[in-house]
C-alpha positions as CSV (number, residue, x, y, z in Angstrom):
1,M,-18.6,9.8,74.7
2,F,-16.8,6.6,73.6
3,S,-15.3,4.3,76.1
4,A,-11.6,3.6,75.8
5,F,-10.8,1.5,72.6
6,T,-8.7,-1.6,72.7
7,L,-7.1,-2.9,69.5
8,H,-7.0,-6.7,69.7
9,Y,-7.7,-7.4,66.0
10,A,-5.5,-4.5,64.9
11,R,-2.6,-6.1,66.7
12,L,-2.8,-9.3,64.6
13,P,-0.4,-9.5,61.7
14,E,-1.0,-6.9,59.0
15,R,-2.0,-9.4,56.4
16,F,-5.3,-9.8,58.4
17,Y,-6.6,-6.3,57.3
18,E,-5.9,-3.1,55.5
19,H,-5.6,0.2,57.5
20,F,-8.3,2.5,56.2
21,D,-9.8,5.8,57.4
22,P,-13.5,6.2,56.8
23,V,-14.4,8.6,53.9
24,P,-16.1,11.7,55.2
25,V,-19.6,12.5,54.1
26,K,-21.2,15.8,53.1
27,A,-23.7,16.5,55.9
28,P,-24.0,13.8,58.6
29,E,-27.1,13.8,60.7
30,L,-27.9,11.4,63.6
31,V,-31.3,9.8,63.0
32,A,-31.2,6.9,65.5
33,F,-29.2,6.3,68.6
34,N,-29.5,3.2,70.8
35,R,-29.1,4.7,74.3
36,P,-29.6,1.4,76.2
37,L,-26.9,-0.3,74.1
38,A,-24.7,2.7,74.6
39,E,-25.2,2.5,78.4
40,E,-24.3,-1.2,78.2
41,L,-21.1,-0.4,76.3
42,G,-20.1,2.0,79.0
43,F,-20.5,5.2,77.0
44,D,-20.5,8.5,78.9
45,L,-24.1,9.6,78.0
46,D,-23.8,12.7,80.2
47,A,-21.3,14.0,77.7
48,F,-23.4,13.1,74.7
49,D,-23.2,15.7,71.9
50,T,-25.5,15.1,68.9
51,D,-23.2,16.9,66.4
52,Q,-20.1,15.1,67.6
53,A,-21.9,11.8,67.6
54,A,-23.0,12.3,64.0
55,A,-19.4,13.0,63.0
56,W,-18.2,9.9,64.7
57,F,-20.9,7.6,63.5
58,A,-20.6,8.9,59.9
59,G,-16.8,8.5,59.9
60,N,-16.1,12.2,59.5
61,T,-14.1,12.1,62.7
62,V,-12.2,9.1,64.1
63,P,-12.9,8.7,67.8
64,P,-9.9,9.0,70.1
65,G,-8.0,5.7,70.5
66,A,-9.6,4.1,67.4
67,E,-7.4,2.6,64.7
68,P,-9.7,2.0,61.7
69,L,-9.2,-1.0,59.5
70,A,-11.0,-3.1,56.8
71,M,-10.9,-6.8,57.6
72,A,-9.7,-9.4,55.1
73,Y,-11.8,-12.4,54.3
74,A,-12.9,-14.7,51.5
75,G,-16.1,-16.8,51.2
76,H,-18.4,-19.0,49.3
77,Q,-21.1,-16.8,47.7
78,F,-24.1,-18.9,46.6
79,G,-21.8,-21.9,46.5
80,N,-19.0,-20.3,44.5
81,F,-15.7,-19.6,46.2
82,V,-14.3,-16.0,46.0
83,P,-10.7,-15.9,47.4
84,R,-10.7,-12.2,48.3
85,L,-13.8,-10.4,49.6
86,G,-13.1,-8.4,52.7
87,D,-14.9,-5.3,54.2
88,G,-15.9,-3.5,51.0
89,R,-17.8,-0.8,52.9
90,A,-17.2,-1.5,56.5
91,V,-14.6,-0.1,58.9
92,L,-13.7,-1.6,62.2
93,L,-12.9,1.2,64.7
94,G,-11.7,-1.2,67.4
95,E,-13.1,-2.9,70.5
96,V,-14.6,-1.6,73.7
97,T,-15.1,-3.5,77.0
98,D,-18.7,-3.4,78.1
99,R,-20.0,-3.2,81.6
100,Q,-20.0,-7.0,81.8
101,G,-16.4,-7.2,80.9
102,R,-17.0,-8.5,77.3
103,L,-15.1,-7.2,74.3
104,R,-17.4,-5.7,71.7
105,D,-16.5,-4.6,68.2
106,I,-17.5,-1.2,67.0
107,Q,-17.9,-1.1,63.2
108,L,-19.1,1.5,60.7
109,K,-21.0,0.1,57.7
110,G,-21.3,2.2,54.7
111,A,-18.2,4.3,55.5
112,G,-16.7,4.5,52.0
113,R,-14.6,2.6,49.5
114,T,-11.9,0.4,51.0
115,P,-9.1,-1.7,49.4
116,F,-11.6,-4.5,49.3
117,S,-14.4,-2.7,47.5
118,R,-13.9,-4.4,44.2
119,G,-15.1,-1.4,42.2
120,G,-18.0,-0.6,44.5
121,D,-18.7,2.8,46.1
122,G,-18.4,1.6,49.7
123,R,-21.6,3.3,50.6
124,A,-24.9,2.2,51.9
125,P,-28.4,3.4,51.0
126,L,-30.5,4.7,54.0
127,G,-33.0,1.9,53.6
128,P,-30.7,-1.1,54.3
129,V,-29.1,0.9,57.1
130,L,-32.5,1.3,58.8
131,R,-33.6,-2.2,58.0
132,E,-30.4,-3.6,59.7
133,Y,-31.1,-1.3,62.7
134,L,-34.7,-2.5,63.1
135,V,-34.2,-6.2,62.4
136,S,-31.1,-6.7,64.4
137,E,-32.6,-5.0,67.4
138,A,-35.8,-7.0,67.0
139,M,-33.7,-10.2,67.0
140,H,-32.0,-9.1,70.2
141,A,-35.3,-8.3,71.9
142,M,-36.5,-11.9,71.0
143,G,-33.4,-13.3,72.7
144,I,-31.6,-14.4,69.5
145,P,-27.8,-14.0,69.3
146,T,-27.2,-11.1,66.9
147,T,-25.0,-8.2,66.1
148,R,-26.7,-5.0,67.2
149,A,-27.2,-1.4,66.0
150,L,-25.8,1.4,68.0
151,A,-26.5,4.3,65.7
152,A,-27.7,5.3,62.2
153,V,-26.9,8.5,60.3
154,T,-27.9,10.1,57.1
155,T,-25.0,11.4,55.0
156,G,-26.5,14.2,52.9
157,E,-25.4,12.4,49.8
158,R,-27.1,10.1,47.3
159,V,-26.0,6.6,46.4
160,V,-27.1,4.9,43.2
161,R,-28.5,1.4,43.3
162,R,-31.6,0.8,41.2
163,T,-32.2,4.5,41.5
164,P,-30.5,7.3,43.4
165,E,-31.2,7.0,47.1
166,P,-30.3,8.9,50.3
167,G,-27.1,7.5,51.9
168,G,-26.6,6.2,55.4
169,V,-24.2,4.7,57.8
170,V,-25.0,2.2,60.5
171,T,-22.8,1.6,63.5
172,R,-22.8,-2.1,64.2
173,V,-21.8,-3.8,67.5
174,A,-20.7,-7.4,67.6
175,S,-18.9,-9.9,69.7
176,S,-16.6,-9.9,66.7
177,H,-16.8,-9.8,63.0
178,I,-14.7,-12.9,62.3
179,R,-16.4,-15.2,59.8
180,V,-16.0,-18.7,58.3
181,G,-14.8,-16.7,55.3
182,T,-12.0,-15.1,57.4
183,F,-10.5,-18.6,57.9
184,Q,-11.0,-19.4,54.3
185,Y,-9.0,-16.3,53.3
186,F,-5.8,-17.8,54.9
187,A,-6.5,-21.4,54.0
188,A,-6.9,-20.6,50.3
189,R,-3.4,-19.0,50.4
190,G,-1.9,-22.1,52.1
191,D,-1.2,-19.8,55.1
192,I,-1.4,-22.3,57.9
193,D,0.3,-19.9,60.3
194,G,-2.4,-17.4,59.6
195,V,-5.2,-20.0,60.2
196,R,-3.5,-21.0,63.5
197,T,-3.1,-17.3,64.6
198,L,-6.7,-16.6,63.8
199,A,-7.9,-19.8,65.5
200,D,-6.0,-18.9,68.7
201,H,-7.4,-15.4,68.6
202,V,-10.9,-16.8,68.3
203,I,-10.4,-19.2,71.1
204,D,-9.1,-16.5,73.4
205,R,-11.9,-14.2,72.5
206,H,-15.0,-16.5,72.2
207,Y,-14.1,-19.9,73.5
208,P,-11.5,-19.5,76.3
209,E,-12.5,-22.7,77.9
210,L,-10.9,-24.5,75.0
211,R,-7.5,-23.4,76.3
212,E,-7.8,-26.3,78.8
213,H,-7.6,-28.8,75.9
214,P,-4.2,-30.1,74.8
215,E,-3.1,-28.5,71.6
216,E,-3.7,-31.7,69.6
217,E,-7.4,-31.6,70.6
218,R,-8.0,-27.9,70.7
219,Y,-8.8,-27.1,67.1
220,L,-11.2,-30.0,66.7
221,A,-12.9,-28.8,69.9
222,L,-13.1,-25.3,68.3
223,L,-15.0,-26.9,65.3
224,E,-17.3,-28.6,67.7
225,A,-18.0,-25.4,69.7
226,V,-18.7,-23.3,66.6
227,Q,-21.0,-26.0,65.3
228,A,-22.9,-26.1,68.5
229,R,-23.5,-22.4,68.5
230,Q,-24.6,-22.4,64.9
231,A,-27.0,-25.3,65.3
232,A,-28.6,-23.4,68.2
233,L,-28.7,-20.1,66.3
234,V,-30.4,-21.5,63.2
235,A,-33.0,-23.3,65.3
236,R,-33.8,-20.0,66.9
237,W,-34.2,-18.4,63.4
238,M,-36.5,-21.2,62.4
239,G,-38.6,-20.6,65.5
240,V,-39.5,-17.1,64.6
241,G,-39.8,-17.5,60.8
242,F,-36.6,-15.6,60.0
243,I,-35.1,-15.9,56.6
244,H,-31.5,-14.6,56.5
245,G,-31.4,-14.4,52.7
246,V,-27.7,-14.6,52.0
247,M,-26.1,-17.4,54.1
248,N,-22.8,-17.2,52.4
249,T,-19.7,-18.4,54.4
250,D,-18.6,-14.8,54.7
251,N,-21.9,-14.1,56.5
252,T,-21.5,-16.9,59.0
253,A,-20.0,-15.5,62.2
254,I,-17.6,-17.7,64.3
255,S,-19.2,-16.2,67.4
256,G,-22.6,-17.7,66.7
257,E,-24.3,-14.3,66.2
258,T,-26.7,-13.4,63.4
259,I,-24.7,-11.1,61.1
260,D,-25.4,-9.1,57.9
261,F,-29.0,-8.1,57.6
262,G,-29.2,-7.6,53.9
263,P,-32.2,-9.0,52.0
264,C,-33.5,-10.7,55.2
265,A,-37.3,-11.0,56.0
266,F,-39.8,-12.7,58.2
267,M,-42.2,-15.2,56.8
268,E,-45.9,-14.6,57.2
269,A,-47.9,-17.5,55.6
270,Y,-45.9,-20.6,56.5
271,D,-44.0,-22.0,53.5
272,P,-40.7,-23.9,53.9
273,R,-39.7,-22.9,50.3
274,K,-40.2,-19.2,51.0
275,V,-37.5,-16.8,49.5
276,F,-37.5,-13.0,49.6
277,S,-33.9,-12.1,48.5
278,S,-33.8,-10.6,45.0
279,I,-30.4,-12.3,44.4
280,D,-31.5,-15.8,45.5
281,E,-33.0,-16.8,42.2
282,G,-32.6,-20.6,42.8
283,G,-33.9,-20.6,46.3
284,R,-30.6,-21.8,47.8
285,Y,-31.3,-19.9,51.0
286,A,-35.0,-20.6,51.3
287,Y,-36.4,-20.8,54.8
288,G,-36.4,-24.6,54.9
289,N,-32.9,-24.9,53.5
290,Q,-31.3,-22.9,56.3
291,P,-30.4,-25.8,58.7
292,G,-28.7,-27.7,55.8
293,I,-26.8,-24.7,54.5
294,I,-25.3,-24.1,57.9
295,Q,-24.0,-27.6,57.9
296,W,-22.5,-27.0,54.5
297,N,-20.8,-23.8,55.7
298,L,-19.5,-25.6,58.8
299,A,-17.9,-28.2,56.5
300,R,-16.1,-25.4,54.7
301,F,-14.9,-24.2,58.1
302,A,-13.7,-27.7,59.0
303,E,-11.7,-27.8,55.8
304,T,-9.7,-24.7,56.9
305,L,-8.8,-26.3,60.2
306,L,-7.6,-29.7,58.8
307,P,-3.8,-28.9,59.1
308,L,-4.4,-27.9,62.8
309,I,-6.6,-30.9,63.6
310,D,-4.0,-33.5,62.6
311,T,-0.7,-33.4,60.7
312,E,-1.8,-36.5,58.8
313,Q,-4.4,-35.3,56.4
314,E,-6.5,-38.5,56.1
315,R,-6.8,-38.7,59.9
316,A,-7.7,-35.0,60.0
317,V,-10.4,-35.5,57.4
318,E,-11.8,-38.5,59.3
319,R,-11.9,-36.6,62.6
320,A,-13.5,-33.5,61.2
321,T,-16.0,-35.4,59.2
322,K,-17.2,-37.2,62.3
323,V,-17.9,-33.8,63.8
324,I,-19.8,-32.5,60.8
325,E,-21.8,-35.7,60.5
326,A,-23.0,-35.1,64.1
327,Y,-24.6,-31.8,63.1
328,P,-28.1,-33.1,62.1
329,G,-28.6,-34.7,65.5
330,Q,-27.4,-31.5,67.2
331,Y,-29.7,-29.3,65.1
332,E,-32.6,-31.6,65.7
333,G,-32.1,-31.4,69.4
334,E,-32.0,-27.6,69.3
335,W,-35.0,-27.3,67.0
336,L,-37.0,-29.7,69.2
337,A,-36.2,-27.5,72.3
338,V,-37.4,-24.4,70.4
339,M,-40.6,-26.1,69.3
340,R,-41.4,-27.7,72.7
341,A,-41.1,-24.2,74.2
342,K,-43.4,-22.7,71.5
343,L,-45.9,-25.5,72.1
344,G,-45.9,-25.1,75.9
345,L,-44.1,-28.4,76.6
346,V,-41.4,-28.9,79.2
347,R,-41.4,-32.7,79.5
348,E,-39.7,-34.5,76.6
349,E,-41.6,-37.3,74.9
350,E,-40.6,-39.3,71.9
351,G,-43.4,-38.1,69.6
352,D,-42.8,-34.4,70.1
353,G,-40.9,-34.0,66.8
354,E,-43.8,-35.5,64.9
355,L,-46.3,-33.3,66.8
356,A,-44.3,-30.2,65.7
357,D,-44.0,-31.4,62.1
358,S,-47.7,-32.1,61.9
359,L,-48.5,-28.5,63.0
360,L,-46.2,-27.1,60.4
361,E,-47.9,-29.2,57.8
362,A,-51.3,-27.9,59.0
363,L,-49.9,-24.3,58.8
364,H,-48.7,-24.9,55.2
365,A,-52.0,-26.5,54.1
366,G,-54.0,-23.6,55.7
367,R,-51.6,-20.8,54.5
368,A,-51.7,-19.6,58.0
369,D,-49.6,-16.8,59.5
370,F,-46.7,-18.4,61.3
371,T,-46.3,-15.8,64.1
372,L,-50.0,-15.3,64.9
373,S,-50.8,-19.0,64.8
374,F,-48.2,-19.9,67.5
375,R,-49.3,-16.8,69.5
376,Q,-52.9,-17.7,69.3
377,L,-52.2,-21.3,70.5
378,A,-51.5,-19.8,73.9
379,D,-55.1,-18.6,74.1
380,V,-56.3,-22.1,72.9
381,A,-54.2,-23.7,75.7
382,E,-55.9,-21.5,78.2
383,S,-59.5,-21.7,77.0
384,T,-61.6,-23.3,74.2
385,E,-62.8,-19.8,73.4
386,G,-59.5,-19.2,71.7
387,R,-60.2,-21.7,68.9
388,Q,-62.3,-19.6,66.7
389,A,-59.7,-16.8,66.4
390,L,-57.1,-19.5,65.6
391,F,-59.3,-21.0,62.9
392,E,-59.8,-17.6,61.3
393,L,-56.1,-17.6,60.5
394,F,-56.4,-20.7,58.3
395,E,-57.8,-21.1,54.8
396,R,-58.3,-24.8,55.5
397,T,-58.9,-26.0,59.1
398,E,-59.3,-29.8,58.8
399,P,-55.6,-30.7,59.4
400,L,-55.5,-28.2,62.3
401,E,-58.6,-29.6,64.0
402,T,-57.0,-33.1,63.9
403,W,-53.8,-31.7,65.3
404,L,-55.4,-29.8,68.1
405,E,-56.8,-32.9,69.6
406,L,-53.3,-34.5,69.7
407,W,-51.7,-31.4,71.1
408,Q,-54.2,-31.0,73.9
409,A,-53.9,-34.6,74.9
410,R,-50.1,-34.0,75.0
411,L,-50.6,-30.9,77.2
412,A,-52.6,-32.9,79.6
413,R,-49.5,-34.9,80.4
414,E,-47.6,-31.8,81.4
415,D,-49.1,-31.9,84.9
416,V,-49.4,-28.1,85.1
417,D,-52.4,-25.8,84.9
418,A,-53.5,-24.2,81.6
419,A,-52.8,-20.6,82.8
420,T,-49.1,-21.5,83.4
421,I,-48.8,-23.2,80.0
422,A,-50.3,-20.2,78.3
423,T,-48.0,-17.8,80.2
424,R,-44.8,-19.6,79.2
425,M,-46.0,-19.8,75.6
426,R,-46.5,-16.1,75.4
427,A,-43.0,-15.6,76.8
428,V,-41.4,-17.3,73.8
429,N,-43.9,-16.7,70.9
430,P,-43.6,-13.1,69.8
431,L,-46.7,-11.0,69.0
432,Y,-44.7,-8.4,67.2
433,I,-42.1,-9.2,64.5
434,P,-40.6,-6.9,61.8
435,R,-43.3,-7.5,59.3
436,N,-42.0,-6.7,55.9
437,H,-44.7,-4.3,54.9
438,K,-44.3,-2.3,58.2
439,V,-40.5,-2.2,57.7
440,E,-41.0,-0.9,54.1
441,E,-43.5,1.6,55.3
442,A,-41.0,3.0,57.8
443,L,-38.2,3.1,55.2
444,S,-40.4,4.8,52.6
445,A,-41.3,7.5,55.1
446,A,-37.7,7.9,56.1
447,Y,-36.7,8.5,52.5
448,Q,-39.1,11.5,52.6
449,G,-37.5,12.8,55.8
450,D,-40.2,11.5,58.2
451,F,-38.6,9.2,60.8
452,S,-41.7,8.9,63.0
453,P,-42.9,5.5,61.5
454,F,-39.3,4.2,62.0
455,E,-39.3,5.3,65.7
456,T,-42.7,3.9,66.4
457,L,-41.8,0.5,64.8
458,R,-38.5,0.5,66.8
459,E,-40.5,1.0,70.0
460,V,-43.0,-1.8,69.1
461,L,-40.2,-4.3,68.3
462,A,-38.4,-3.6,71.5
463,K,-41.2,-5.5,73.4
464,P,-42.0,-8.4,71.1
465,F,-43.8,-10.6,73.6
466,E,-45.9,-7.9,75.4
467,E,-49.4,-6.8,74.3
468,Q,-49.2,-3.1,73.4
469,P,-52.7,-1.6,73.3
470,G,-53.4,0.6,70.3
471,R,-50.7,-1.1,68.2
472,E,-52.7,-4.0,67.0
473,A,-52.0,-3.1,63.4
474,Y,-48.4,-4.1,63.9
475,T,-49.5,-7.7,64.6
476,L,-51.3,-8.2,61.4
477,P,-50.1,-9.8,58.2
478,A,-49.9,-7.7,55.1
479,E,-53.0,-7.1,53.0
480,P,-52.7,-8.3,49.4
481,S,-51.8,-4.7,48.3
482,E,-49.1,-4.4,51.0
483,Q,-47.2,-7.7,50.4
484,V,-43.5,-7.5,50.0
485,F,-42.2,-10.2,47.6
486,R,-38.6,-9.2,47.2
487,T,-35.9,-7.6,49.4
488,F,-32.6,-6.1,48.4
489,C,-29.3,-6.0,50.2
490,G,-28.2,-2.5,49.2
491,T,-24.6,-3.3,48.1
């Protein structure tokens, strides 16, 4: 079933990883398989065998051609540097080339204790496995760069976190699993050759156009390229109300993909201070802090590249600092592009940023649902009849009423008909997101052996922008008794 594996990362020097075979589980059972993604990866679905797939995706059998390993990396966790983290419960099987000629990592997460486990059991509870599956695939359906879920299995074993829970393994697909923390691992050891080897590997894999730069400019260009992707990524997060929850440097992918769906969640009532993660007690990674945190993480990445940017340290710091200081302007441009699209705007006008900010202030004052408010604006753009449904989302409507007059005057300058504006708004403002109470409902049922709520939610989230008759309940915010206040990462 698997395509032929290639072993690009495994051919890097051995200090980049530890060879490690997944630890077999008691009774693997395949509970989710992403056939469209498998097709994209070039899998032979005609030869699909459920039992064999369960054995492969649980780690009981190593697929032919794979060379399992646990990757080494370090990272800042909540601002504190840890020099050795690594894949404590993940195993990279290797890479496959998809039908578009792109290299894609295949990784098992929850596959047992590795040399980097630091006393942990290397396992994953079923809940976080299914959460990652649902949320990562939802992000993909919304067009946001992300790792993806190929399969999920139950293990027939229990893992103990707060209480004993069913175990699971998720198979994750990524452009790569190289992180800012991977660079930090070698930089912290003074291993400049390791940093250079890793940087060259990243350039070859993710930024091949940088090979055209002379060597003395190449690594600064790498910093610029990674920064551009991260600015665009976080702007997209902000546009759908996504809160990552643990934006440590070891969870910041050099490829520009969303990675590690631990205590992540989607905001309902708009609040820039919103936090869900049970481990983020100080609100470091609150929704509104995410753009600034990425700049902080990028500065840590820049520090690792200094010896490659210039042999004279003061000059290297000056050049890297100039790049990092350009981030706010880059992010602002990306965020404005997202917000213009959400508001039905194509033309660029100077006051568009203030217009978007004013709407967010109205959402905050009215404690309005972020997703439904933007979606309902499409109806308002098309007809005045949509106003009442929008007002019903707000506890206070006065700021919104003032804002609507400004927005509709701005729309009038678009020189396009209302139906076209509404259509393009519905194409970028999702109707369905992984609402936290619906995710928890699916996970609770799965713990009891009922995967039908998971399957239904998975189907709904695959078409986030399309109205799905009969599934209106999936569009609604949580009732007071259904609200989820904390999420857990499962490590």
